[in-house]
VOLUMRO-502249 format. One record per residue: residue in three letters; x, y, z of N, C-alpha, C in turn. Coordinates in steps of 0.05 Angstrom, whole numbers, plus 5000, padded with zeros to 4 digits. Layout:
BEGIN
alaXYZXYZXYZ...
***
This chain:
BEGIN
met175684108767175083838774174783808805lys176383958820176183928849173484028860tyr172284208845169684318854167484108851ile167583948829165683738825165983528847ile168383458853168883258874167983358901arg168383608906167383728931164383728932ser162983788910160083778909159083488914ile160383298902159583018906159982938936lys162183028947162682978976160483098993tyr159783348988157583479003154983329000phe154483238975151983088970151882838988phe154082688989154082449005153882509035tyr155182729044154982809072152082869079leu150783019062147983089067146182849067met146582659049144982419048145482249073ile147882239083148482079107146982209131val147082469133145782609155142682559153leu141582579129138782529125138082239133cys139682049126139181769133139281729163leu141181859176141381839205138981959219ile137982189209135582319221133182129217leu132882019193130681839189130881589206ala133281479209133581239226132881299255ile133681529265132981609292129981639295met128681759275125781799276124281529275val125281339259124081069258124480929284ala126980939295127580809321125880919344ala125381179343123781299364120781259361gly119981159337117181109332115581339322phe116981559313115581789303114381739275val115781579259114781509232114881209228asp113281119209113180839202115680769186asn116580519188118980439174118480369144asn116080399135115480349107115780619091val117280609070117880859054115280959042ser113480789034110980879022109281039041asn109480969067107981119087109581349099met112181329097113881539109113681799094phe113581789067113482029050110782039035val109982279028107382319014107382168987asn109482198972109582078945110881798945gly111381688968112581418969115381418959tyr115981218942118681178932119481408912asp117581538900118281768882119481988898ser118882008924120082218940123082188943leu124081938942126881898945128482038923trp127482028898128882168876128682468880gln126382558889126082848894127982948916ile128182798937129982868959132882868949ala133682668933136382648923136982888905leu135082968888135383208871135683458887ile134083498908134283728925136983738939met137883508949140483498962142783558943ala142583468918144683528898144783828892val142483948890142384238885143484388909phe142784298933143784418958146784388960ala147884158952150784118953152184298933leu150984338910152184518890152184798900ile149984888913149885158924151985198946cys152184998964154285008985156985038973asn157484878952160084888939160685168927leu158685288914158985548902159385758923leu157985738946158385928967161085908980met162085668982164785628994166885738975asp166485718949168485828930168486128930ala166186258937165986548936167686668958asn168286518980169786629002172686608996
***
């Protein structure tokens, strides 16, 4: 059970970092603040990014357990 909680914690940490990076890019004017223009697939990209981050969090958790 502690491994699932750790994976969820990693997922939220990664999503917070991603949101901070996007906020900095929008504030600097590198990207438009509209999600449809920011990503190629628009709002569908948000689900794809969340899935990739969940898999990455799971892999990080498994690698941490191997040590």
